[in-house]
Structure formats: C-alpha cells, structure tokens
C-alpha positions as CSV (number, residue, x, y, z in Angstrom):
1,X,-22.5,1.4,-44.0
2,X,-21.7,0.5,-40.3
3,X,-24.7,2.2,-38.1
4,X,-23.8,5.6,-36.2
5,X,-24.2,5.8,-32.7
6,X,-24.7,8.9,-31.7
7,X,-23.6,9.6,-27.5
8,X,-23.8,13.1,-26.6
9,X,-20.1,14.6,-25.2
10,X,-21.2,14.1,-21.3
11,X,-21.9,10.8,-21.5
12,X,-19.2,10.1,-23.7
13,X,-17.3,11.6,-21.0
14,X,-19.0,9.8,-18.0
15,X,-18.7,6.2,-19.8
16,X,-15.3,7.1,-20.5
17,X,-14.2,7.9,-17.2
18,X,-15.9,5.1,-15.7
19,X,-13.6,3.0,-17.8
20,X,-10.5,4.6,-17.0
21,X,-10.9,4.9,-13.4
22,X,-11.8,1.2,-13.2
23,X,-9.0,0.0,-15.3
24,X,-7.0,1.8,-13.2
25,X,-7.9,0.6,-10.3
26,X,-7.7,-3.1,-11.2
27,X,-4.3,-2.5,-12.6
28,X,-2.5,-1.3,-9.7
29,X,-0.3,-4.4,-8.4
30,X,-1.1,-3.0,-4.5
31,X,-5.0,-2.0,-3.9
32,X,-4.0,-0.3,-0.7
33,X,-1.6,2.1,-2.5
34,X,-4.2,3.5,-4.7
35,X,-7.7,3.0,-2.8
36,X,-7.2,6.6,-1.5
37,X,-6.6,8.1,-4.4
38,X,-9.4,6.8,-6.2
39,X,-12.2,5.5,-3.5
40,X,-13.4,6.6,-0.2
41,X,-11.3,5.2,2.8
42,X,-11.9,6.9,6.2
43,X,-9.8,9.6,7.4
44,X,-7.5,9.3,4.7
45,X,-10.3,10.6,1.5
46,X,-9.8,14.0,3.8
47,X,-6.6,15.0,1.6
48,X,-7.9,13.5,-1.8
49,X,-11.1,15.5,-1.7
50,X,-11.8,14.5,-5.3
51,X,-12.6,11.0,-4.2
52,X,-15.9,12.4,-3.7
53,X,-16.5,11.9,-7.2
54,X,-14.1,9.0,-8.8
55,X,-15.5,7.0,-6.1
56,X,-18.8,6.5,-7.7
57,X,-16.7,5.4,-11.1
58,X,-14.8,2.9,-10.0
59,X,-16.2,-0.8,-10.0
60,X,-15.0,-3.6,-8.6
61,X,-16.2,-6.5,-10.7
62,X,-17.3,-7.3,-13.9
63,X,-21.2,-7.8,-13.6
64,X,-21.3,-4.2,-11.6
65,X,-19.2,-2.8,-14.8
66,X,-21.8,-4.1,-17.1
67,X,-24.3,-2.3,-15.1
68,X,-23.2,1.0,-14.6
69,X,-21.9,1.1,-18.5
70,X,-25.1,0.4,-19.9
71,X,-27.1,2.6,-17.9
72,X,-25.3,5.1,-18.2
73,X,-25.1,4.7,-21.9
74,X,-28.7,4.3,-22.2
75,X,-30.2,7.1,-19.2
76,X,-27.4,9.2,-20.1
77,X,-28.4,9.7,-24.0
78,X,-31.7,10.6,-22.5
79,X,-31.5,12.6,-20.0
80,X,-28.8,14.3,-21.5
81,X,-31.0,14.7,-24.3
82,X,-34.4,15.8,-22.3
83,X,-32.5,18.0,-20.2
84,X,-29.4,19.6,-21.8
85,X,-25.9,19.1,-20.8
86,X,-25.8,21.7,-17.6
87,X,-28.5,20.1,-16.3
88,X,-27.7,16.5,-16.6
89,X,-24.1,17.4,-15.3
90,X,-25.5,19.1,-12.2
91,X,-28.0,16.0,-11.4
92,X,-24.9,13.5,-11.9
93,X,-23.1,15.7,-9.6
94,X,-25.6,15.6,-7.0
95,X,-26.5,12.1,-7.3
96,X,-22.6,11.0,-6.7
97,X,-21.6,13.3,-4.5
98,X,-24.1,13.9,-2.0
99,X,-23.8,9.8,-0.7
100,X,-20.4,9.7,-0.8
101,X,-20.0,13.0,1.6
102,X,-22.7,10.9,3.7
103,X,-21.1,8.1,4.0
104,X,-17.5,9.6,4.2
105,X,-19.2,11.6,7.2
106,X,-20.1,8.1,8.5
107,X,-17.2,6.4,8.0
108,X,-15.3,8.9,9.8
109,X,-18.2,8.6,12.9
110,X,-17.5,5.2,12.8
111,X,-13.8,5.1,13.2
112,X,-13.5,8.1,15.6
113,X,-16.1,6.3,17.6
114,X,-15.0,2.6,17.9
115,X,-11.2,4.0,17.5
116,X,-8.4,2.5,15.9
117,X,-9.7,-1.5,15.8
118,X,-12.3,-0.9,13.3
119,X,-9.4,1.1,10.9
120,X,-6.9,-1.5,11.4
121,X,-9.5,-4.2,10.8
122,X,-10.3,-2.0,7.3
123,X,-6.7,-1.9,6.4
124,X,-6.5,-5.6,6.7
125,X,-9.7,-6.5,5.0
126,X,-8.0,-5.1,1.5
127,X,-4.6,-6.0,2.0
128,X,-6.0,-9.2,2.7
C-alpha cells in the first residue's frame, strides 16, 4: 500500500496557488503583458489590487520555486495543524500583504521622486 501524505486544505491551496501562478507567469510569451496582472509593477498595480497577494506566489526560478514549495509544505502542515486553518490564513495574509504593500508604496515614491527615467529603465529591463 502506498503511503498517504495528509496535507491540510489551506496548505494544499497555497501549494496549488504557487504552482499555478509560477507556471502561468513562466508560460506567458510576453512577460510585460502578464507582469501587471501577477506581480507588483510600480504605478500599474494600483489598478490590479490582487497583485498584493499573488506576487508572493510567483517565483522566477526553479531554486526559489523549490524552496517555496518545501517551505509551504512542511511549514504549512505544521502551522495549520497547530493554529487551525483560520489563524493560518490570517498569518499568510499578514506575511504576504504587508511587505508587498510597503514595497509598492516605496516603488511608487521612487518612481514619482525620480521621474519617468526610472520607470522607463524598469520597463526596458523587463523587456530585455
């Protein structure tokens, strides 16, 4: 009989989200077109508020993807069983949303403070 791996529902959902968002981000042909919808982009993310949450579940390379999966699998299993699903969801929202909101505000202040040159350099670095 094959061993059964018991993963709590919120942890399972976070793992699926990490895999789906990473694959979706990597599968897009033109990264500029998908970047505002999944990751934080200065000024543009104002119109896509869900990026404050999804940006935490988009990985750019296989090493960070693997580390994210292992961390969510083992840490999520432990924390969700110890705290319960509701408290674990609050923890994940707090840990993902607060740093992303602070980063977004800092990005916007940097773009506004330095003008369009920084924004153009940022966009050209994504496209190249």
